[in-house]
KEKE-3310 file (N, C-alpha, C; in steps of 0.2 Angstrom, whole numbers, plus 5000, padded with zeros to 4 digits):
npx = (5117:5108:5093:5081:5070:5055:5055:5045:5033:5024:5028:5043:5055:5053:5052:5065:5071:5065:5071:5084:5082:5078:5090:5104:5117:5128:5129:5131:5121:5108:5093:5083:5075:5080:5088:5102:5109:5107:5116:5111:5108:5099:5092:5086:5075:5073:5073:5072:5085:5091:5088:5097:5109:5102:5096:5083:5066:5056:5039:5031:5017:5004:4995:4987:4983:4990:5003:5004:5003:5014:5024:5022:5025:5039:5044:5044:5036:5040:5053:5051:5044:5054:5064:5057:5056:5069:5070:5071:5066:5051:5042:5027:5017:5001:4996:5006:5004:4992:4997:5004:4995:4985:4972:4961:4949:4935:4939:4940:4957:4973:4986:5001:5001:5009:5007:4996:4982:4966:4961:4952:4951:4953:4945:4943:4938:4939:4953:4950:4945:4955:4965:4973:4980:4984:4992:4995:5008:5013:5029:5042:5037:5034:5025:5023:5021:5014:5013:5000:4996:4983:4979:4967:4965:4968:4958:4960:4952:4952:4963:4975:4979:4992:4996:5001:4994:5000:4997:4982:4968:4955:4944:4951:4964:4980:4993:5003:5011:5018:5029:5043:5037:5030:5017:5007:4993:4993:5003:5019:5030:5026:5027:5038:5041:5051:5048:5042:5049:5061:5058:5056:5069:5075:5069:5075:5089:5089:5085:5096:5106:5102)
npy = (4980:4965:4960:4948:4942:4933:4921:4913:4915:4928:4946:4945:4949:4962:4968:4967:4976:4988:4988:4991:5004:5010:5010:5013:5017:5010:5016:5028:5037:5049:5047:5056:5060:5068:5060:5050:5039:5021:5006:4992:4975:4964:4948:4933:4922:4905:4894:4888:4888:4899:4910:4912:4923:4934:4950:4955:4952:4951:4947:4944:4949:4940:4925:4920:4908:4899:4903:4900:4886:4883:4887:4879:4866:4868:4870:4882:4889:4886:4891:4904:4909:4907:4916:4928:4927:4929:4943:4948:4960:4959:4962:4962:4962:4964:4948:4944:4951:4945:4932:4935:4940:4940:4935:4929:4932:4927:4917:4910:4906:4897:4907:4915:4924:4934:4948:4958:4959:4959:4953:4954:4945:4949:4960:4972:4969:4959:4956:4964:4975:4982:4996:5012:5024:5040:5044:5049:5045:5042:5041:5038:5047:5059:5067:5059:5058:5045:5033:5021:5005:4995:4978:4966:4968:4965:4969:4978:4974:4974:4981:4977:4984:4988:4990:5001:5013:5018:5023:5027:5023:5032:5028:5016:5007:5005:5003:4997:4994:4984:4983:4975:4971:4975:4979:4980:4983:4986:4987:4992:4990:4991:5004:5018:5024:5025:5026:5017:5005:5011:5015:5002:4997:5006:5002:4989:4993:4999:4988:4980:4987:4986)
npz = (5018:5017:5009:5007:4995:4994:4982:4976:4969:4960:4959:4962:4956:4953:4965:4969:4960:4965:4977:4973:4968:4980:4987:4980:4984:4979:4967:4969:4970:4975:4984:4982:4993:5003:5011:5016:5004:5005:5007:4999:4996:4986:4987:4980:4987:4987:4994:5011:5017:5011:5018:5028:5035:5030:5032:5031:5025:5011:5007:4993:4982:4974:4972:4987:4992:4984:4986:5000:4999:4992:5001:5012:5006:5004:5016:5022:5032:5046:5045:5042:5053:5063:5058:5060:5074:5077:5077:5064:5051:5042:5027:5019:5005:4998:4994:5002:5013:5017:5020:5032:5041:5056:5056:5043:5031:5020:5009:5026:5030:5033:5041:5045:5056:5061:5062:5070:5064:5055:5039:5024:5009:4992:4992:4986:4974:4958:4946:4935:4940:4946:4952:4952:4963:4972:4987:5004:5015:5032:5035:5045:5053:5046:5033:5017:5000:4991:4977:4973:4969:4966:4965:4964:4978:4995:5010:5025:5039:5053:5066:5077:5094:5095:5082:5070:5059:5043:5031:5022:5011:5007:5020:5023:5031:5022:5023:5035:5051:5063:5076:5069:5058:5042:5032:5016:5007:4994:4979:4980:4972:4959:4955:4951:4962:4976:4990:4999:5000:5003:5016:5022:5021:5030:5042:5043:5044:5056:5064:5063:5070:5083)
capx = (5112:5105:5086:5078:5063:5053:5054:5040:5028:5023:5033:5048:5060:5052:5054:5073:5073:5063:5076:5090:5080:5078:5097:5108:5123:5134:5130:5133:5115:5104:5087:5079:5071:5083:5091:5108:5107:5109:5119:5106:5108:5093:5093:5080:5074:5069:5073:5073:5092:5093:5086:5103:5113:5098:5094:5076:5063:5050:5035:5027:5010:5002:4989:4989:4982:4995:5009:5004:5004:5021:5028:5021:5029:5046:5045:5045:5033:5044:5059:5050:5043:5061:5067:5054:5058:5076:5070:5072:5060:5048:5038:5022:5013:4995:4996:5011:5000:4987:5001:5007:4990:4982:4965:4960:4942:4933:4937:4945:4962:4979:4991:5007:4999:5015:5005:4989:4976:4962:4961:4948:4954:4949:4939:4942:4936:4943:4958:4948:4943:4960:4965:4979:4978:4989:4990:5000:5010:5017:5035:5047:5034:5033:5021:5027:5017:5016:5008:4998:4993:4979:4977:4963:4968:4964:4956:4961:4946:4954:4970:4977:4980:4999:4998:5001:4992:5005:4993:4975:4965:4948:4944:4954:4972:4983:5000:5003:5017:5018:5036:5047:5033:5027:5012:5004:4988:4995:5010:5023:5035:5024:5028:5045:5042:5055:5048:5040:5054:5066:5056:5058:5076:5077:5067:5080:5095:5088:5085:5103:5109:5100)
capy = (4975:4960:4959:4943:4942:4926:4920:4907:4917:4935:4950:4946:4953:4970:4970:4968:4982:4993:4989:4995:5011:5013:5010:5017:5019:5008:5020:5035:5042:5051:5044:5061:5061:5071:5055:5047:5032:5015:5000:4986:4970:4960:4941:4929:4917:4900:4888:4890:4889:4905:4915:4912:4929:4939:4955:4957:4948:4953:4942:4948:4948:4934:4921:4918:4900:4895:4905:4896:4879:4882:4888:4872:4861:4869:4870:4889:4891:4886:4895:4912:4910:4907:4922:4933:4927:4932:4950:4951:4963:4956:4966:4958:4966:4961:4941:4943:4953:4940:4927:4937:4942:4936:4932:4930:4931:4927:4913:4909:4901:4898:4912:4915:4927:4938:4955:4958:4962:4954:4955:4951:4944:4951:4965:4978:4966:4955:4960:4969:4981:4985:5003:5016:5030:5043:5045:5051:5040:5044:5037:5041:5053:5064:5065:5057:5057:5039:5030:5015:5001:4989:4972:4961:4969:4963:4975:4977:4975:4975:4982:4977:4990:4990:4991:5008:5014:5023:5026:5025:5025:5033:5026:5010:5007:5001:5002:4996:4991:4982:4981:4975:4968:4980:4976:4984:4980:4988:4985:4998:4988:4992:5011:5020:5028:5020:5028:5012:5001:5015:5015:4996:4997:5009:4997:4984:4996:5000:4981:4977:4991:4984)
capz = (5021:5013:5010:5003:4992:4993:4975:4974:4964:4961:4956:4966:4952:4953:4972:4969:4957:4969:4982:4970:4968:4987:4989:4976:4987:4975:4961:4971:4968:4980:4983:4981:4998:5008:5016:5013:5001:5009:5003:5000:4991:4986:4986:4978:4991:4984:4999:5018:5018:5008:5023:5032:5034:5028:5037:5031:5020:5008:5004:4987:4980:4970:4975:4993:4994:4980:4990:5006:4998:4990:5007:5015:5002:5004:5023:5023:5037:5052:5044:5042:5060:5066:5055:5063:5081:5078:5076:5057:5049:5036:5023:5015:5000:4995:4996:5007:5019:5019:5023:5038:5045:5062:5054:5036:5029:5013:5014:5031:5028:5037:5040:5050:5062:5063:5063:5074:5060:5051:5032:5019:5003:4986:4995:4981:4967:4954:4943:4930:4944:4950:4951:4955:4967:4975:4994:5009:5021:5037:5035:5050:5057:5042:5027:5011:4995:4988:4972:4976:4963:4969:4961:4968:4984:5002:5014:5032:5043:5060:5068:5084:5097:5094:5075:5067:5052:5040:5025:5021:5005:5010:5027:5024:5031:5017:5025:5042:5054:5070:5077:5063:5052:5038:5027:5012:5003:4987:4976:4979:4967:4952:4953:4951:4968:4981:4996:5004:5000:5007:5023:5025:5022:5036:5047:5043:5046:5064:5067:5063:5075:5090)
cpx = (5110:5098:5084:5071:5061:5051:5050:5035:5027:5028:5039:5054:5059:5053:5062:5075:5071:5068:5082:5088:5081:5085:5101:5115:5129:5135:5131:5127:5111:5097:5082:5074:5074:5087:5097:5106:5110:5111:5115:5107:5102:5095:5087:5080:5070:5069:5074:5080:5094:5091:5092:5107:5109:5097:5087:5073:5057:5046:5030:5020:5010:4995:4990:4988:4988:5002:5009:5006:5012:5026:5028:5026:5037:5048:5047:5042:5037:5050:5057:5048:5049:5064:5064:5056:5065:5076:5072:5066:5058:5043:5033:5018:5007:4995:5001:5008:4996:4991:5003:5001:4988:4976:4964:4953:4941:4938:4942:4951:4968:4983:4996:5005:5005:5013:4997:4984:4972:4961:4956:4951:4949:4944:4938:4940:4941:4948:4956:4946:4949:4961:4972:4976:4985:4987:4996:5001:5014:5023:5040:5044:5033:5029:5025:5021:5019:5011:5006:4994:4989:4977:4974:4965:4964:4962:4957:4955:4947:4961:4970:4979:4987:5001:4997:4999:4997:5002:4986:4973:4957:4949:4948:4962:4974:4990:5000:5009:5015:5026:5040:5044:5029:5023:5009:4999:4989:5001:5015:5029:5033:5024:5036:5046:5045:5053:5046:5045:5060:5064:5057:5065:5078:5075:5073:5087:5095:5088:5092:5107:5108:5105)
cpy = (4971:4958:4954:4945:4935:4925:4914:4908:4925:4939:4951:4950:4960:4972:4971:4974:4988:4994:4993:5002:5014:5014:5015:5019:5016:5012:5027:5040:5044:5048:5049:5062:5065:5067:5052:5041:5026:5010:4994:4981:4965:4953:4937:4923:4911:4894:4891:4892:4896:4911:4916:4919:4934:4944:4957:4952:4951:4947:4946:4946:4941:4931:4918:4911:4897:4897:4901:4889:4878:4883:4882:4867:4862:4871:4878:4892:4892:4891:4902:4913:4911:4914:4928:4933:4929:4939:4953:4954:4959:4961:4962:4963:4961:4953:4940:4946:4948:4934:4929:4939:4937:4932:4934:4928:4930:4923:4913:4904:4902:4904:4912:4919:4932:4946:4954:4962:4957:4957:4951:4951:4947:4956:4971:4975:4962:4960:4965:4976:4984:4992:5006:5022:5033:5044:5048:5046:5044:5040:5041:5047:5059:5062:5064:5055:5050:5037:5023:5011:4995:4984:4967:4962:4967:4970:4973:4979:4976:4976:4981:4984:4993:4991:4998:5008:5019:5026:5023:5027:5025:5032:5020:5010:5003:5000:5002:4993:4989:4979:4981:4971:4974:4977:4982:4981:4981:4985:4990:4996:4989:5000:5012:5024:5023:5021:5022:5007:5004:5014:5008:4995:5001:5005:4992:4987:4997:4993:4979:4981:4989:4979)
cpz = (5016:5014:5005:5001:4990:4985:4973:4969:4965:4958:4960:4962:4953:4960:4972:4965:4961:4975:4980:4970:4975:4989:4985:4978:4982:4969:4962:4970:4975:4979:4982:4987:5004:5013:5012:5010:5006:5005:5004:4994:4992:4984:4985:4983:4989:4989:5006:5019:5016:5013:5028:5030:5030:5033:5037:5025:5017:5005:4999:4987:4976:4972:4981:4995:4990:4984:4996:5005:4996:4996:5011:5012:5003:5011:5025:5030:5044:5051:5044:5049:5064:5064:5059:5071:5082:5078:5069:5054:5042:5033:5018:5011:4997:4998:5002:5014:5022:5023:5031:5043:5051:5059:5046:5034:5022:5008:5020:5028:5033:5036:5046:5056:5065:5064:5065:5070:5057:5044:5028:5012:4997:4987:4990:4974:4964:4950:4938:4934:4948:4948:4954:4958:4970:4983:4998:5014:5026:5038:5040:5052:5052:5036:5021:5006:4991:4982:4975:4970:4967:4964:4965:4975:4990:5005:5021:5036:5050:5061:5075:5087:5096:5087:5073:5060:5049:5034:5025:5013:5007:5017:5028:5025:5025:5018:5032:5045:5062:5072:5070:5057:5049:5033:5023:5008:4996:4985:4975:4973:4960:4950:4953:4958:4974:4988:5001:5005:5004:5014:5026:5026:5028:5042:5048:5046:5054:5067:5068:5068:5082:5093)
residu = (UNK:UNK:UNK:UNK:UNK:UNK:UNK:UNK:UNK:UNK:UNK:UNK:UNK:UNK:UNK:UNK:UNK:UNK:UNK:UNK:UNK:UNK:UNK:UNK:UNK:UNK:UNK:UNK:UNK:UNK:UNK:UNK:UNK:UNK:UNK:UNK:UNK:UNK:UNK:UNK:UNK:UNK:UNK:UNK:UNK:UNK:UNK:UNK:UNK:UNK:UNK:UNK:UNK:UNK:UNK:UNK:UNK:UNK:UNK:UNK:UNK:UNK:UNK:UNK:UNK:UNK:UNK:UNK:UNK:UNK:UNK:UNK:UNK:UNK:UNK:UNK:UNK:UNK:UNK:UNK:UNK:UNK:UNK:UNK:UNK:UNK:UNK:UNK:UNK:UNK:UNK:UNK:UNK:UNK:UNK:UNK:UNK:UNK:UNK:UNK:UNK:UNK:UNK:UNK:UNK:UNK:UNK:UNK:UNK:UNK:UNK:UNK:UNK:UNK:UNK:UNK:UNK:UNK:UNK:UNK:UNK:UNK:UNK:UNK:UNK:UNK:UNK:UNK:UNK:UNK:UNK:UNK:UNK:UNK:UNK:UNK:UNK:UNK:UNK:UNK:UNK:UNK:UNK:UNK:UNK:UNK:UNK:UNK:UNK:UNK:UNK:UNK:UNK:UNK:UNK:UNK:UNK:UNK:UNK:UNK:UNK:UNK:UNK:UNK:UNK:UNK:UNK:UNK:UNK:UNK:UNK:UNK:UNK:UNK:UNK:UNK:UNK:UNK:UNK:UNK:UNK:UNK:UNK:UNK:UNK:UNK:UNK:UNK:UNK:UNK:UNK:UNK:UNK:UNK:UNK:UNK:UNK:UNK:UNK:UNK:UNK:UNK:UNK:UNK:UNK:UNK:UNK:UNK:UNK:UNK)
# end
């Protein structure tokens, strides 16, 4: 499978490395999760035409207003909406979550509205107040320990009825899914743990099989 990483800003290269750890089939390695490895190729997406022939897309973190401005300049908004309408899975982390949300607060701003939730920007404080935590996620119906790195993280304030919470930090949802859209308020690419990227690869695999 071919999964693109939007390469306009943020840690897009680290997402590519995380996908390599999640896959590992070409190197004959086990993922260490009791599941067979998957064959995944990561592709840096720099223009809308790069979305062609991709099976999934990751929108990384960064600064959401800057990311939206760059997406508008390069005509990514209609291209990503078309990508989603075609049933292709999308994974947004931190600022990527903000871009995908239905509603954005603090301050209000445009977003794509591809997942039915409301999010508050920078709800956990500025970068100097960033932190790491361990938690448990329900991935494919079973508990999985995950590491979570929060950097100027948004907070999910409202979830639509069809949005599933996969992980929490305290009382706050931090990993959620609606259909083929997956979002995280934290940065899974900043850890060596491939569990969340592995889960997204499984979403992509199932979407391809439909």
